[in-house]
C-alpha positions as CSV (number, residue, x, y, z in Angstrom):
1,M,36.8,-9.3,-49.4
2,S,38.1,-5.7,-49.4
3,V,40.7,-4.3,-51.7
4,I,42.8,-3.5,-48.7
5,G,42.1,-7.7,-47.7
6,G,43.2,-8.4,-50.9
7,I,46.4,-6.8,-51.7
8,T,47.5,-7.6,-47.6
9,S,46.1,-11.6,-48.7
10,Y,48.5,-10.8,-51.9
11,A,51.7,-9.4,-49.7
12,F,51.3,-12.4,-47.5
13,N,50.5,-15.2,-49.0
14,G,51.2,-14.6,-53.0
15,W,49.3,-14.7,-56.1
16,S,45.8,-16.9,-55.5
17,K,46.1,-20.4,-56.9
18,K,42.2,-20.2,-57.0
19,S,42.5,-17.2,-59.9
20,F,42.4,-19.3,-63.3
21,T,40.0,-22.0,-61.6
22,G,36.5,-20.5,-62.1
23,D,34.0,-20.0,-59.9
24,R,33.1,-22.7,-56.7
25,I,30.1,-24.1,-55.6
26,P,30.0,-24.4,-52.0
27,D,29.7,-27.6,-50.6
28,G,26.7,-29.6,-50.0
29,E,25.0,-27.1,-52.1
30,E,23.3,-28.3,-55.6
31,V,22.9,-26.4,-58.9
32,S,20.6,-27.5,-61.7
33,F,20.7,-25.8,-65.1
34,P,17.2,-25.6,-67.2
35,L,17.6,-28.9,-69.7
36,P,17.6,-28.1,-73.7
37,S,14.1,-28.5,-74.8
38,F,15.6,-30.9,-77.6
39,L,16.5,-33.5,-75.2
40,S,13.0,-33.0,-73.0
41,S,10.7,-36.4,-72.5
42,D,8.2,-35.0,-75.3
43,S,10.9,-34.0,-77.7
44,P,10.3,-36.3,-81.2
45,V,14.4,-35.0,-81.9
46,A,15.6,-37.0,-78.6
47,G,16.1,-39.9,-79.7
48,V,17.7,-39.7,-82.4
49,V,20.1,-37.1,-81.2
50,K,21.5,-38.8,-78.2
51,E,21.7,-41.5,-80.6
52,I,24.1,-39.3,-82.6
53,I,25.8,-38.2,-79.6
54,A,26.1,-41.2,-77.6
55,E,28.2,-42.6,-80.1
56,K,31.4,-40.8,-79.6
57,V,30.5,-39.0,-76.5
58,E,33.7,-40.2,-74.6
59,K,35.9,-38.4,-77.4
60,L,33.7,-35.4,-76.9
61,S,35.7,-32.4,-74.5
62,D,33.2,-31.4,-71.9
63,E,33.9,-27.9,-73.6
64,A,32.7,-29.6,-77.0
65,V,29.6,-31.2,-75.2
66,L,28.2,-27.7,-74.1
67,K,28.9,-26.1,-77.4
68,I,27.4,-28.7,-79.1
69,C,24.4,-28.6,-76.9
70,R,24.1,-25.1,-77.3
71,Q,24.1,-25.0,-81.2
72,L,21.1,-28.1,-80.9
73,E,19.2,-26.2,-78.6
74,F,19.2,-22.7,-80.5
75,W,18.5,-25.1,-84.2
76,Y,15.9,-27.0,-82.9
77,T,13.9,-23.6,-81.0
78,D,14.7,-20.7,-83.3
79,G,15.8,-22.3,-86.4
80,E,12.9,-24.8,-86.9
81,L,14.8,-27.5,-87.5
82,D,12.9,-30.9,-88.1
83,E,14.1,-34.5,-86.9
84,V,15.9,-35.1,-90.3
85,G,17.6,-31.1,-90.5
86,M,18.3,-32.2,-86.4
87,K,20.0,-35.4,-87.3
88,S,22.1,-34.1,-90.1
89,L,23.3,-31.0,-87.9
90,A,24.1,-32.9,-84.4
91,E,26.4,-35.4,-87.0
92,Y,28.0,-32.4,-88.4
93,L,28.6,-30.9,-85.0
94,V,30.1,-34.5,-83.3
95,E,32.2,-35.2,-86.4
96,Q,33.6,-31.2,-86.3
97,S,34.5,-32.1,-82.8
98,T,36.2,-35.3,-83.0
99,W,37.7,-35.8,-86.8
100,Y,40.8,-34.1,-85.7
101,Q,42.1,-36.2,-82.3
102,G,43.4,-38.5,-84.6
103,L,46.3,-36.2,-85.5
104,M,47.1,-35.9,-82.0
105,G,48.4,-39.1,-81.7
106,K,52.2,-40.2,-81.8
107,S,51.5,-41.9,-85.3
108,P,48.6,-40.6,-86.9
109,S,47.6,-42.1,-90.3
110,E,48.7,-41.0,-93.8
111,D,45.2,-40.4,-94.7
112,L,45.0,-37.8,-91.6
113,I,48.3,-35.9,-91.9
114,A,47.0,-34.9,-95.5
115,Y,44.4,-33.1,-93.2
116,K,46.9,-31.0,-91.3
117,V,46.2,-27.1,-91.5
118,P,47.8,-25.8,-95.1
119,K,50.4,-23.8,-95.7
120,R,50.8,-20.9,-98.3
121,R,54.2,-19.0,-99.0
122,F,54.2,-15.7,-96.7
123,G,54.9,-13.1,-99.3
124,K,58.4,-12.1,-99.9
125,T,59.3,-13.8,-96.2
126,E,59.1,-17.2,-98.0
127,L,57.8,-18.6,-94.9
128,Q,55.5,-21.4,-95.4
129,M,53.0,-19.9,-93.1
130,P,50.2,-21.8,-91.9
131,I,46.4,-20.3,-93.1
132,V,45.9,-20.6,-89.1
133,T,47.6,-18.7,-86.9
134,C,47.9,-18.8,-82.8
135,G,46.8,-15.7,-81.2
136,G,48.0,-14.7,-77.9
137,M,45.7,-12.5,-76.5
138,R,43.1,-14.8,-75.4
139,F,45.1,-17.6,-72.8
140,Q,47.5,-15.5,-71.1
141,C,47.2,-14.7,-67.2
142,T,46.3,-11.0,-67.3
143,W,46.5,-7.5,-69.7
144,F,48.5,-6.2,-67.1
145,P,52.1,-4.9,-68.4
146,D,54.6,-7.2,-67.3
147,F,57.1,-4.8,-66.4
148,V,55.5,-1.7,-64.1
149,P,57.5,-1.6,-60.7
150,L,55.5,-3.5,-57.6
151,L,51.9,-4.2,-59.7
152,S,53.3,-6.9,-62.3
153,P,52.5,-10.2,-61.4
154,S,55.2,-12.6,-60.6
155,R,56.9,-14.6,-63.4
156,S,57.3,-17.4,-61.0
157,A,53.3,-17.3,-60.2
158,M,52.1,-16.6,-63.8
159,L,54.7,-19.4,-65.4
160,N,53.5,-22.0,-62.3
161,S,49.7,-21.4,-62.9
162,S,47.3,-23.4,-64.7
163,A,46.5,-20.4,-67.3
164,Q,50.4,-21.5,-68.4
165,E,49.1,-25.1,-68.8
166,N,46.7,-24.3,-70.7
167,I,48.9,-22.3,-73.0
168,K,51.3,-25.5,-73.0
169,N,48.0,-27.2,-74.3
170,C,47.2,-25.2,-76.9
171,I,50.7,-24.9,-78.2
172,R,50.9,-28.8,-78.5
173,H,47.3,-29.1,-79.9
174,C,48.7,-26.8,-82.8
175,L,51.5,-28.2,-83.6
176,A,50.2,-31.5,-83.8
177,L,47.7,-30.0,-86.5
178,G,50.2,-28.1,-88.2
179,I,49.7,-24.6,-86.7
180,N,53.3,-23.3,-85.9
181,H,52.9,-19.8,-86.1
182,F,52.1,-18.3,-82.9
183,E,51.7,-14.4,-82.5
184,T,51.9,-12.1,-79.2
185,A,52.5,-8.8,-78.4
186,R,54.2,-6.5,-75.8
187,M,50.6,-4.9,-75.4
188,Y,49.1,-8.0,-74.8
189,G,50.1,-8.5,-70.9
190,T,51.8,-11.6,-69.8
191,S,51.1,-13.0,-73.0
192,E,54.8,-12.6,-74.8
193,Y,56.9,-14.2,-71.9
194,Q,53.9,-16.9,-71.0
195,V,54.5,-18.2,-75.2
196,V,57.8,-17.8,-75.4
197,E,58.8,-20.0,-72.0
198,A,56.0,-22.5,-73.4
199,L,58.0,-22.6,-76.7
200,Y,61.2,-22.8,-74.8
201,E,60.2,-25.4,-72.7
202,L,58.7,-27.9,-74.9
203,I,62.5,-27.3,-77.1
204,Q,64.3,-28.2,-73.9
205,S,62.5,-31.1,-73.4
206,G,62.8,-32.2,-77.2
207,E,59.6,-32.4,-78.3
208,I,60.1,-29.7,-80.9
209,K,63.2,-27.7,-82.8
210,R,63.1,-24.2,-82.9
211,E,62.7,-24.7,-86.7
212,D,59.9,-26.0,-86.2
213,F,57.9,-22.6,-85.8
214,I,57.2,-19.6,-86.5
215,F,57.2,-17.0,-84.1
216,Q,56.0,-13.3,-84.2
217,T,55.7,-10.5,-81.6
218,K,54.7,-6.8,-81.9
219,L,56.0,-3.6,-80.6
220,V,54.7,-0.2,-80.9
221,P,56.7,2.4,-82.3
222,A,56.9,4.9,-79.3
223,N,59.5,4.6,-76.6
224,F,60.7,1.5,-79.6
225,K,64.6,1.2,-78.3
226,K,62.7,0.6,-74.1
227,G,60.2,-1.8,-75.7
228,W,62.4,-4.0,-77.9
229,E,65.0,-4.2,-74.7
230,Q,62.2,-5.6,-72.4
231,S,60.7,-7.4,-75.5
232,W,64.7,-9.0,-76.1
233,A,64.8,-9.9,-72.3
234,N,61.5,-12.0,-73.3
235,C,62.4,-13.7,-76.5
236,K,66.2,-14.0,-76.4
237,K,66.1,-17.2,-75.1
238,L,64.3,-18.8,-78.7
239,G,67.4,-17.5,-80.4
240,Y,65.3,-14.6,-83.0
241,I,62.1,-13.2,-83.6
242,D,61.2,-14.6,-87.1
243,L,58.8,-11.7,-87.5
244,L,58.9,-8.2,-85.6
245,S,55.4,-6.0,-86.3
246,I,55.6,-2.5,-85.5
247,H,52.4,-2.5,-84.0
248,A,49.0,-0.4,-84.4
249,I,50.4,1.8,-86.7
250,S,48.7,4.3,-88.8
251,D,51.2,7.3,-89.1
252,I,54.1,7.9,-91.6
253,N,56.7,10.1,-89.9
254,D,60.4,10.6,-89.0
255,N,59.6,8.4,-85.5
256,L,58.8,5.1,-88.1
257,F,61.6,5.4,-90.2
258,K,64.1,5.5,-87.1
259,V,62.2,2.8,-85.8
260,L,62.9,0.9,-89.0
261,E,66.9,1.6,-89.0
262,I,66.8,0.1,-85.7
263,C,64.9,-3.2,-86.9
264,E,67.6,-3.1,-89.9
265,T,70.3,-3.5,-87.8
266,L,68.7,-5.8,-85.6
267,K,68.4,-8.3,-88.2
268,A,71.8,-7.5,-89.5
269,E,72.6,-9.0,-85.8
270,S,70.5,-11.9,-86.5
271,K,68.0,-10.7,-83.4
272,I,65.1,-11.1,-86.0
273,R,64.4,-11.8,-89.6
274,H,62.0,-10.3,-91.1
275,V,60.1,-6.8,-90.4
276,G,56.1,-5.7,-90.7
277,F,53.4,-3.6,-89.1
278,S,50.4,-4.3,-87.6
279,T,47.2,-2.0,-88.0
280,H,44.3,-0.8,-87.0
281,G,44.3,2.3,-88.5
282,C,41.7,4.0,-91.5
283,S,42.2,2.7,-95.0
284,E,43.9,5.5,-96.6
285,Q,46.6,5.4,-94.0
286,I,46.9,1.7,-94.4
287,M,47.7,2.1,-97.9
288,A,50.0,4.9,-97.7
289,L,52.0,2.6,-95.3
290,I,52.0,-0.3,-97.8
291,N,53.2,1.7,-100.6
292,T,56.2,2.9,-98.9
293,E,57.7,-0.7,-99.5
294,K,59.1,-0.8,-96.1
295,F,57.6,-3.6,-94.7
296,E,57.8,-7.4,-95.7
297,Y,54.3,-8.4,-94.5
298,V,51.0,-6.3,-93.0
299,N,48.8,-7.4,-90.5
300,L,45.5,-5.8,-91.2
301,H,41.4,-5.6,-90.8
302,E,39.5,-7.1,-94.1
303,H,36.3,-9.3,-92.8
304,F,33.3,-10.2,-94.7
305,F,31.7,-8.3,-92.2
306,G,33.6,-5.1,-92.6
307,S,37.1,-4.1,-92.2
308,Y,36.9,-2.9,-88.6
309,H,38.6,1.0,-88.1
310,G,39.1,0.7,-92.1
311,S,35.1,-0.1,-92.4
312,G,34.1,3.6,-94.7
313,T,37.5,5.2,-94.5
314,P,38.3,6.2,-98.6
315,D,41.0,3.2,-99.4
316,T,42.5,6.4,-102.1
317,L,40.6,4.1,-105.1
318,G,37.2,5.5,-104.8
319,N,35.8,2.6,-102.7
320,E,35.9,2.3,-99.1
321,G,38.0,0.1,-96.3
322,N,40.8,-2.8,-96.8
323,L,40.0,-5.0,-99.4
324,A,42.7,-2.9,-101.6
325,C,45.1,-2.7,-99.1
326,V,44.7,-6.7,-99.4
327,K,44.9,-6.3,-103.0
328,R,48.1,-4.2,-103.0
329,A,50.2,-5.6,-100.3
330,K,49.9,-9.1,-102.7
331,E,51.0,-6.7,-105.5
332,L,53.9,-5.7,-103.6
333,D,54.6,-9.3,-102.6
334,M,54.0,-8.8,-98.9
335,G,52.6,-11.2,-96.3
336,V,49.1,-10.5,-95.6
337,F,47.9,-11.8,-92.6
338,Q,44.1,-11.2,-91.0
339,I,43.8,-9.7,-87.7
340,S,41.1,-11.7,-85.2
341,P,37.9,-12.9,-88.1
342,I,36.3,-14.7,-85.0
343,D,36.5,-11.9,-82.9
344,K,37.0,-8.4,-84.6
345,G,35.7,-9.9,-87.3
346,G,31.7,-10.1,-86.1
347,K,32.0,-12.1,-82.8
348,V,30.9,-14.8,-84.4
349,F,31.4,-17.1,-82.1
350,A,28.5,-15.3,-80.4
351,P,26.3,-14.5,-83.3
352,S,23.0,-13.0,-83.3
353,K,19.9,-15.0,-84.3
354,D,19.5,-13.2,-87.6
355,L,23.5,-13.9,-88.4
356,A,23.3,-17.5,-87.4
357,L,20.0,-18.2,-89.5
358,L,21.4,-16.7,-93.1
359,V,24.8,-18.2,-93.0
360,G,22.7,-21.6,-92.1
361,S,23.1,-25.4,-90.0
362,E,25.6,-26.6,-92.8
363,M,28.2,-23.9,-91.7
364,T,29.1,-22.3,-88.5
365,P,29.9,-18.3,-88.8
366,I,32.8,-18.9,-87.5
367,G,33.6,-21.6,-90.2
368,F,31.9,-18.7,-93.0
369,V,34.5,-16.1,-91.7
370,L,37.4,-17.8,-92.1
371,L,36.6,-19.8,-95.5
372,Y,35.5,-16.4,-96.7
373,A,38.8,-14.6,-95.6
374,W,41.1,-17.6,-97.0
375,K,39.1,-18.5,-100.3
376,K,37.4,-14.6,-101.4
377,I,40.1,-12.5,-100.0
378,G,43.0,-13.7,-100.6
379,F,44.7,-14.2,-96.5
380,D,47.6,-16.3,-96.4
381,T,47.7,-16.5,-92.5
382,T,44.1,-15.9,-90.3
383,S,44.4,-14.8,-86.6
384,V,42.8,-17.3,-83.9
385,G,42.9,-16.2,-80.8
386,L,43.0,-19.5,-78.4
387,G,41.1,-19.2,-74.9
388,R,41.4,-23.3,-75.0
389,P,42.3,-26.2,-77.0
390,S,38.7,-26.6,-77.5
391,D,38.3,-23.6,-79.8
392,L,40.1,-25.3,-82.4
393,D,37.3,-27.2,-82.7
394,E,35.3,-24.9,-85.8
395,V,38.5,-24.1,-87.2
396,M,40.1,-27.0,-88.3
397,W,36.7,-28.4,-89.7
398,A,36.9,-25.1,-91.8
399,S,40.8,-25.9,-92.5
400,K,39.8,-29.5,-93.6
401,L,37.4,-28.2,-95.7
402,M,40.3,-26.0,-97.6
403,S,41.9,-28.9,-97.8
404,L,38.6,-31.3,-98.8
405,E,38.8,-28.7,-101.7
406,S,42.4,-29.2,-102.9
407,Q,41.6,-32.5,-103.6
408,G,38.6,-32.1,-105.5
409,K,35.8,-33.2,-103.4
410,I,34.2,-29.8,-102.9
411,D,33.0,-27.0,-104.1
412,L,34.1,-24.4,-101.5
413,D,33.0,-21.3,-103.6
414,K,29.4,-22.5,-104.5
415,M,28.8,-23.4,-100.6
416,L,30.6,-19.9,-99.8
417,D,28.4,-18.1,-102.3
418,S,25.1,-20.2,-101.3
419,V,25.5,-18.1,-98.1
420,V,26.9,-14.6,-99.4
421,D,23.9,-14.6,-101.1
422,R,21.1,-14.6,-98.1
423,L,23.6,-12.1,-96.2
424,N,23.6,-9.7,-99.2
425,A,20.2,-10.3,-100.2
426,R,19.2,-9.1,-96.5
427,A,21.4,-6.2,-96.0
428,E,20.1,-5.1,-99.4
429,E,16.5,-5.4,-98.8
430,V,17.1,-3.8,-94.6
431,Q,19.3,-0.7,-96.1
432,G,18.1,-0.1,-99.5
433,K,19.8,-0.7,-102.6
434,E,20.7,2.8,-103.1
435,W,22.6,3.2,-99.7
436,Y,23.6,-0.9,-99.5
437,S,25.2,0.3,-102.6
438,K,27.3,3.8,-101.8
439,G,25.8,4.2,-97.4
440,L,30.0,4.5,-97.1
441,L,31.1,6.2,-99.7
442,N,32.7,9.8,-99.7
443,L,33.2,10.2,-96.1
444,P,36.1,11.5,-94.4
445,S,38.4,9.5,-92.1
446,M,38.1,10.4,-88.4
447,F,41.7,12.2,-88.9
448,D,40.3,14.5,-91.3
449,K,39.6,18.2,-89.5
450,S,36.1,18.5,-91.1
451,T,34.9,15.2,-88.5
452,D,36.3,16.5,-85.4
453,G,37.7,13.3,-85.1
454,I,33.9,11.6,-85.3
455,A,34.5,8.1,-86.8
456,L,31.3,8.5,-89.4
457,G,32.5,5.4,-91.3
458,H,33.0,3.4,-88.3
459,T,29.3,4.3,-87.0
460,L,27.6,4.2,-90.1
461,W,29.1,0.2,-90.6
462,L,27.9,-0.4,-87.6
463,H,24.2,1.0,-88.1
464,N,24.5,-1.6,-91.0
465,L,25.4,-4.4,-88.8
466,L,22.9,-3.8,-86.6
467,T,20.1,-3.2,-88.9
468,S,20.9,-6.0,-91.0
469,Y,22.2,-8.7,-89.3
470,G,21.1,-8.1,-85.2
471,M,24.4,-8.3,-83.8
472,Y,24.1,-5.7,-81.1
473,E,26.6,-7.5,-79.1
474,F,29.5,-6.9,-81.7
475,C,28.6,-3.5,-82.3
476,K,28.1,-2.7,-78.7
477,D,32.0,-3.8,-77.8
478,R,33.2,-2.2,-81.0
479,Y,31.4,1.3,-80.3
480,L,32.3,1.5,-76.4
481,G,36.0,2.9,-77.4
482,L,34.4,5.4,-79.4
483,D,32.1,6.5,-77.0
484,L,34.8,6.5,-74.1
485,A,37.4,8.2,-76.4
486,K,38.5,11.2,-74.9
487,W,38.3,14.7,-76.5
488,N,38.9,18.6,-75.4
489,K,36.3,21.1,-77.1
490,K,38.4,23.5,-75.8
491,K,41.7,22.5,-77.1
492,S,42.7,22.6,-81.3
493,W,42.0,20.2,-83.7
494,E,45.8,19.6,-83.6
495,E,45.9,18.9,-80.2
496,N,43.6,16.7,-80.1
497,E,44.2,14.8,-82.9
498,K,47.6,13.7,-81.8
499,N,45.7,12.1,-79.0
500,I,43.8,9.5,-81.2
501,P,44.6,6.2,-80.0
502,R,46.4,4.8,-82.9
503,G,44.8,0.9,-81.7
504,N,41.3,2.8,-81.7
505,P,40.8,5.7,-83.3
506,G,38.0,8.0,-83.5
507,R,35.0,9.3,-81.2
508,A,31.8,8.8,-81.0
509,Y,29.1,11.6,-82.2
510,D,28.7,14.8,-80.5
511,G,25.5,17.1,-81.4
512,S,27.3,20.2,-81.2
513,T,30.2,19.1,-83.8
514,D,28.5,21.0,-87.2
515,L,29.6,18.0,-90.2
516,T,28.4,20.0,-92.9
517,E,31.6,20.2,-94.2
518,A,32.3,16.2,-93.6
519,L,29.0,15.4,-95.5
520,K,29.1,17.7,-98.6
521,N,30.3,14.7,-101.1
522,H,28.1,12.3,-99.6
523,Y,24.8,11.7,-101.4
524,D,22.8,12.1,-98.6
525,P,24.1,13.8,-96.0
526,E,20.9,14.5,-94.3
527,L,20.3,10.5,-94.0
528,V,24.2,10.1,-92.4
529,L,23.1,12.4,-89.6
530,K,19.9,10.3,-89.0
531,K,21.7,7.0,-89.1
532,I,24.9,8.1,-86.6
533,K,22.4,9.7,-84.6
534,E,20.2,6.7,-84.0
535,T,23.9,4.6,-83.9
536,H,24.7,6.7,-80.9
537,E,21.4,6.3,-79.1
538,W,21.0,2.5,-79.6
539,L,25.2,2.1,-78.3
540,K,26.4,4.6,-76.2
541,V,27.7,3.7,-73.0
542,D,24.9,4.2,-70.6
543,K,22.3,2.2,-72.7
544,D,22.0,-1.4,-72.4
545,F,19.1,-3.5,-74.2
546,D,17.7,-6.9,-72.2
547,D,16.8,-9.7,-74.1
548,M,13.2,-8.8,-74.2
549,E,14.3,-5.0,-76.0
550,L,16.6,-6.7,-78.3
551,E,13.8,-9.3,-79.2
552,K,11.7,-6.3,-79.9
553,M,14.3,-4.6,-82.0
554,N,14.5,-8.1,-83.9
555,W,18.2,-8.1,-82.5
556,K,18.0,-11.4,-80.5
557,K,21.3,-12.9,-79.5
558,G,21.7,-16.7,-81.1
559,Y,24.0,-18.8,-79.0
560,N,27.5,-18.6,-77.5
561,L,30.7,-21.1,-77.9
562,T,32.5,-19.5,-75.0
563,P,32.4,-23.0,-72.6
564,W,33.9,-21.0,-69.6
565,T,35.5,-17.2,-69.4
566,Q,39.5,-17.2,-70.7
567,M,42.0,-17.0,-68.1
568,P,42.5,-13.0,-68.7
569,G,38.8,-12.3,-68.6
570,E,36.3,-10.4,-70.8
571,I,37.4,-7.2,-70.9
572,D,36.7,-3.9,-72.8
573,S,37.8,-0.4,-72.6
574,R,36.1,0.0,-69.4
575,A,38.4,-2.8,-67.4
576,V,41.4,-1.1,-66.9
577,K,41.0,-0.5,-63.2
578,K,39.8,-4.0,-62.9
579,V,42.8,-4.9,-64.5
580,I,44.8,-2.5,-61.6
581,V,42.5,-4.4,-58.9
582,Q,43.4,-7.9,-60.3
583,C,46.9,-7.6,-60.0
584,A,47.0,-5.1,-56.7
585,T,45.0,-8.0,-55.1
586,G,47.1,-11.4,-56.7
587,G,43.7,-12.5,-58.6
588,R,41.5,-12.3,-56.0
589,L,39.1,-9.2,-56.8
590,G,39.0,-7.0,-60.3
591,I,39.4,-10.0,-62.9
592,S,39.2,-13.1,-60.6
593,K,37.9,-16.9,-61.0
594,T,38.1,-17.3,-64.5
595,G,39.1,-20.9,-66.3
596,P,36.9,-23.6,-66.1
597,G,35.1,-23.5,-62.5
598,D,32.1,-25.7,-60.5
599,S,29.5,-24.1,-63.1
600,F,30.7,-25.6,-66.1
601,R,31.8,-28.6,-64.7
602,A,27.9,-29.2,-63.3
603,E,26.5,-28.1,-66.5
604,V,28.5,-30.4,-68.6
605,T,27.9,-33.1,-65.7
606,Q,24.1,-32.8,-66.4
607,L,24.3,-32.4,-70.3
608,R,26.1,-35.9,-70.3
609,E,24.0,-37.6,-67.8
610,A,20.6,-36.7,-70.0
611,L,22.4,-38.0,-73.6
612,N,23.2,-41.1,-72.0
613,S,19.8,-41.3,-70.4
C-alpha cells in the first residue's frame, strides 16, 4: 500500500482496527520456529525442565512462556548451566511468573497480601508512594501529539482500540498488586488522555475510588499556559492532579519562576496538589534546581549503570553523575523518583551476553537494577514503563524480595553485593584501575562553551559500558540522539546553545572541534580523545554491527524479554517520519502491526507443544 493509498483508506474507513493486533500470517501458510536446544531430543536437561514447567504451564501467560524459554536457552548455551543449574533456573523463572497471580483474585490470602508492593513516604508530599510506578510511555497508541489539527488520531478510535484495553488491563494488574501511582506526560503522544480515561472508567464502574491512586503528569516549561490548558482538558475529570512535574528542565531562568507562580495558583485552585520537576540534564544543573528549594520532588536518572546525560558531568562536589543530587534531594526532604531503570538504565530487558552472565542466573538484570535502586541508591519509587501486564513478572519478584528482607527472611545486601563486586571487577579489569577510578572526572558538561556542545562525559560513559559489558544495543540507542543533534558551525556558541534539546542534550564527537581547553583538567586528555573517537566510530548513525561482528568484538547479545512489539512501536530519534505516516494513514503504514500478532502466537503454540511432549 502506498502512502496516498493509506491516507485515502483512512479518510474513508477511519483508523485501522488491525494496527494494534500485530502481524498476520496468510491463511494456509505454515510458520515454524527453531526448537530451543535445551528442549531437543538429545538434551540432557529437557526432561527435568519440561517436568518443572508442566506443573504450572496453564498458569503461565503466553508472554511468560516465551520469556522463560528465551532465558533457559541462553543459560543452556551461553551460560553452560548443568542439569542442576537448569532445574534451579526453571523453578525460579516459573515461580517468578506465577506467584503473584493470587493477588489478582477477589479474596487473596493474608500471606499473599503481605507481599503487595511496599510503600515509602514520598518526601514532603507525605504521599505513601509504591516503590514501583506504572510509567505511561510504552502502552499508548501513538507518540504523535494529541493536539495537532487534522493529523492527531481520533480519540474515539484510540479509546475503542485494543491498545486501550491493554492499558486498562495493565492498570487493573497494578492496582491489585499495590502499584497505585500512574505517571504520564503531555509529550507521550496519546498516553495522557488514554491513562486518564482508563482510570476514570474504573472510577465510574465502582472498581476504584479517586483516592485509591496517585496520578502524575508532566509539562514542559515552554508555552506552559497552553500546555496546561490542553492537559487539564484531559485530566479534569479526575478532579485533581496529585503530582504535576515541570518536564525535561535544566535551566533556571525567569520563565521557570513564572511557571512556578502559575503552579501556585493551580494549587490554590485545588487543581494540582504537589509540584516537582523531571530532568535529563547534566548533574550541576540538576543540583542547582534542587537547591532552589522550590520543588517537592524530583524525577531523575541515577542507575547502577550510570546517570544518563548526567554521567561524566560534574556534580559540584568533586565527583560526577547524579548520586549527589539524589542525596541532596533527600536532605531537603524531597520525594525522589527514578526514571526508567529498565530501559534508560541499561536496556536490561535485552542484556548483552556478558551483562547477563555477570549478574548471574539467580537474579535477572531487571531485578538487579530495581533492587539496586531501592536498596543502594535509596529511591522512593522507580518508573516501570509497562507495555503489557506480563512486564510485571520480573518487577514483582524484585518487590517480593524487598518484602522478604523486611521480614528478616533474606539478606538482600549480600545478594546485591556479590553482583556488584563481579560487575565492578570486570569494569576495573577492562578499563584499568586509573581510568576506572577517575576517567569520568574533571570533564565539563555539554553546556560548557569549551566543549562546543560535545557530550564528552556521556560519550566516555558509553565507551565504558561497551567495553566492560558489551552493551551495544543500549549504547547505540543512547548515542543516536547525539549523532543526530543539529549544530551549525557558522552560528555562535550562544545561538547553538539555546537550541540544545533539554531532553537529550549534547552532540556527538566532531573532529573539527579543538577540545584542548575542555580537557585541560583531565588526568589524560590524549586517552579521552582516543576513547571518544573510538566510541564515535563504533556507534555513529551509519555504522551497524551484525551479530557476527558483535561476537568478534565480545559484545554478543544475550536475550530479549520483549515478546511482541509494544503498541506505540519501538522508536528512536529517526522515527519522526514513521510516526507522522502512521497518523496520516490511520495506522496502516509507518509504525504499524504492533501488538501481539500471529507470529508471536505461533511461536508460543509451538513452545507449549514442545514443553508438553
